[in-house]
C-alpha positions in Angstrom: 43.7 156.5 18.6 42.2 159.0 21.1 43.4 159.4 24.6 40.0 158.3 25.9 40.2 155.1 23.9 43.6 154.3 25.3 42.8 154.7 28.9 41.0 151.3 29.6 44.0 149.4 28.2 46.1 150.5 31.2 45.9 148.1 34.2 44.7 150.0 37.4 46.8 149.6 40.6 46.0 146.8 43.0 46.7 145.5 46.5 50.3 144.4 45.6 51.3 148.0 44.7 53.4 150.3 46.9 50.8 153.1 46.3 48.2 151.0 48.1 50.5 150.9 51.1 51.2 154.7 51.4 48.5 156.8 49.8 45.5 156.2 51.9 46.9 157.3 55.3 45.2 160.4 56.7 48.6 161.8 57.9 49.3 162.6 54.2 46.9 165.5 54.6 49.7 167.4 56.3 51.5 167.5 53.0 48.5 169.1 51.1 49.9 172.6 51.5 53.3 171.6 50.1 51.8 169.8 47.1 49.5 172.8 46.3 52.4 175.3 46.6 54.5 173.2 44.3 51.7 173.1 41.8 50.5 176.8 41.8 54.1 178.0 41.6 54.0 176.5 38.1 52.9 179.5 35.9 50.3 177.4 34.0 48.7 175.9 37.1 48.9 179.1 39.0 47.0 181.0 36.3 44.4 178.3 36.0 43.8 178.1 39.7 43.6 181.9 39.9 41.1 182.2 37.1 39.0 179.1 37.6 39.2 177.7 41.1 36.9 178.4 44.0 39.2 177.0 46.7 39.2 180.3 48.7 35.3 180.2 48.9 35.0 176.5 49.5 38.4 175.2 51.0 37.0 172.1 52.6 34.9 171.1 49.6 37.9 171.6 47.3 40.2 169.6 49.5 37.7 166.7 49.9 37.2 166.5 46.1 41.0 166.5 45.5 41.6 163.8 48.0 38.6 161.7 46.8 39.9 162.0 43.2 43.4 160.8 44.2 41.9 157.9 46.3 39.8 156.9 43.3 42.8 156.9 41.0 44.8 154.6 43.4 42.2 152.4 45.0 39.3 152.6 42.5 40.2 149.7 40.1 38.2 150.3 37.0 36.7 153.4 38.6 40.2 155.0 38.2 39.7 155.1 34.5 36.3 156.8 34.8 37.8 159.3 37.2 40.7 160.0 34.8 38.1 160.7 32.0 36.1 163.0 34.3 39.2 165.0 35.2 40.2 165.5 31.6 36.7 166.6 30.6 36.7 169.0 33.5 40.0 170.5 32.6 39.2 171.0 28.9 37.5 174.3 29.8 40.4 175.6 32.0 42.3 178.0 29.7 43.2 181.6 29.4 46.1 184.1 29.4 48.5 184.2 32.4 50.2 187.2 33.9 53.1 186.9 31.5 50.7 187.3 28.6 51.1 183.7 27.6 48.1 181.5 26.7 47.6 178.5 28.9 45.5 175.4 29.0 45.1 173.0 31.9 45.6 170.0 29.7 49.1 171.2 28.6 51.0 167.9 29.2 53.9 169.7 31.0 51.5 171.2 33.5 49.3 168.1 33.8 52.2 165.9 34.5 53.7 168.4 37.0 50.5 168.2 39.1 50.8 164.4 39.1 54.6 164.3 39.6 54.6 166.9 42.4 52.0 164.8 44.2 54.4 161.8 44.0 57.3 163.9 45.3 55.2 165.2 48.2 54.0 161.8 49.1 57.6 160.6 49.4 58.5 163.6 51.5 55.6 163.0 53.8 56.6 159.4 54.2 60.1 160.5 55.1 59.1 163.0 57.7 55.8 161.7 59.2 55.6 158.0 58.6 58.7 156.1 57.6 61.1 156.5 54.6 60.6 154.0 51.8 63.7 152.0 50.7 65.1 153.0 47.4 63.8 149.8 45.7 60.2 150.6 46.9 60.6 154.2 45.7 61.4 152.9 42.2 58.4 150.6 42.3 56.2 153.5 43.5 57.4 155.7 40.7 56.7 153.1 38.1 53.2 152.8 39.5 52.8 156.6 39.4 53.7 156.5 35.7 51.0 153.9 35.2 48.5 156.3 36.8 49.9 159.0 34.5 49.0 156.8 31.5 45.5 156.3 32.9 45.2 160.1 33.3 45.9 160.4 29.6 49.6 161.3 29.6 51.9 159.6 27.2 55.2 157.7 28.0 57.3 160.6 26.6 55.7 163.1 28.9 57.1 161.4 32.0 60.7 160.6 33.0 61.3 156.9 32.5 62.6 156.1 36.0 63.0 157.4 39.5 66.5 158.8 38.8 65.2 160.6 35.7 62.3 162.0 37.8 64.6 163.4 40.4 66.7 165.2 37.8 63.5 166.5 36.2 62.0 167.6 39.5 65.1 169.6 40.5 65.2 171.2 37.1 61.6 172.4 37.3 62.1 173.7 40.8 65.2 175.6 39.7 64.0 176.9 36.3 60.2 176.8 36.0 58.5 177.6 39.3 57.9 181.1 40.3 56.4 183.4 42.9 53.0 184.6 41.8 49.6 185.9 43.0 48.2 182.4 43.5 51.1 181.3 45.6 50.6 184.3 47.9 46.9 183.7 48.1 47.4 180.1 49.0 50.0 180.9 51.7 47.4 183.3 53.2 44.7 180.6 53.0 46.9 178.0 54.8 47.0 180.2 57.9 43.2 179.5 58.2 42.6 183.1 59.5 39.2 183.2 57.8 38.5 179.5 57.2 35.0 178.4 58.3 34.7 175.2 60.3 34.8 172.0 58.2 31.5 170.2 57.5 32.2 167.5 60.1 32.6 170.1 62.9 29.6 169.4 65.2 30.5 171.8 68.0 29.4 175.4 68.2 31.3 177.7 65.8 32.5 179.7 68.8 34.7 176.7 69.7 36.2 176.6 66.2 37.7 180.1 66.7 40.4 179.0 69.2 41.2 175.8 67.3 41.6 177.6 63.9 44.9 179.4 64.7 46.5 176.2 66.0 45.5 174.3 62.9 46.8 177.1 60.7 50.1 177.1 62.5 50.5 173.3 61.9 49.5 173.5 58.3 51.8 176.5 57.7 54.7 174.7 59.4 54.2 171.6 57.2 53.6 173.5 54.0 56.7 175.5 54.3 58.9 173.0 56.0 58.4 170.2 53.5 59.1 172.4 50.4 62.4 172.0 48.6 64.9 174.5 50.1 65.5 176.1 46.7 61.8 177.0 46.3 61.4 178.0 49.9 64.3 180.5 49.4 62.8 181.8 46.1 59.5 182.5 47.8 61.4 184.3 50.6 59.7 182.1 53.2 61.3 182.3 56.6 62.5 178.9 58.0 64.6 178.7 61.2 66.4 176.0 63.1 63.6 176.2 65.6 61.0 175.6 62.9 63.0 172.6 61.7 63.0 171.2 65.3 59.2 171.7 65.5 58.7 169.9 62.3 60.8 167.0 63.5 58.9 166.8 66.8 55.7 166.7 64.9 57.1 163.9 62.9 57.8 161.9 66.1 54.2 162.5 67.3 52.8 161.4 63.9 54.8 158.2 63.7 53.8 157.3 67.3 50.2 158.0 66.6 50.2 155.9 63.4 51.2 152.8 65.5 48.3 153.3 68.0 45.4 154.4 65.8 43.4 151.6 64.2 43.4 151.3 60.5 39.7 152.2 60.3 40.5 155.6 61.7 44.0 156.1 60.3 43.0 155.4 56.7 40.5 157.2 54.5 37.3 155.2 54.1 37.9 154.5 50.4 41.4 153.1 51.2 40.2 151.2 54.2 37.4 149.5 52.3 39.7 148.6 49.4 42.3 147.1 51.8 39.6 145.0 53.5 38.7 143.6 50.1 
């Protein structure tokens, strides 16, 4: 039976899931840099992004499409199946030869799962630092739900560790033995600084007012992107991280947790998540 034929048999996530409680929060945007660094440090993904992505020319559009895809997978009900099919069709053409001289394909299950699995890990890390840590029992439920999403995406059971403990062992092994420094990692680190980033589409003020805001935004994104990484990968990439940086990250976490208690759901949540939660 084809992958596409199997997808509709997997039940999409619903309101009773842990994923519905954690994924739609706008604060998770602060983890985008970490998730992307984890992903492009994988040689297959790094090569595919380098050869086929336009994120440097259209950073806001690329970010919006990525977030919308994730929200569709979690909150879309039957739409999540259509989104999974769209993603697989889009990735069929992403293939080539990496800088090691090895052929790659974006639908390589190892790489396809790593994108999905590293997003799960980053979401947990974001919860821990900027929202509130999930109890172990809820982490296990969340991981089981993430495996369901993996099946919807076209992965098979044996492509994914069976439980949270297996995932943690797997994640540490990939970080230690598979991830690398490469051109795409360096390009992404430069992009996160926002030195040359144009204002986002929703910026309604004159562009001259964007210029003083841009460095502050870049500083926050860089702090989060580097600070949330696993220490082993941060060291391998020779990324500076001091005790003062750690204190800044923790202070930002205090601010984000306080803000989350005061901002109404219609502003705190992405619209797709807000509408789904309202039923």
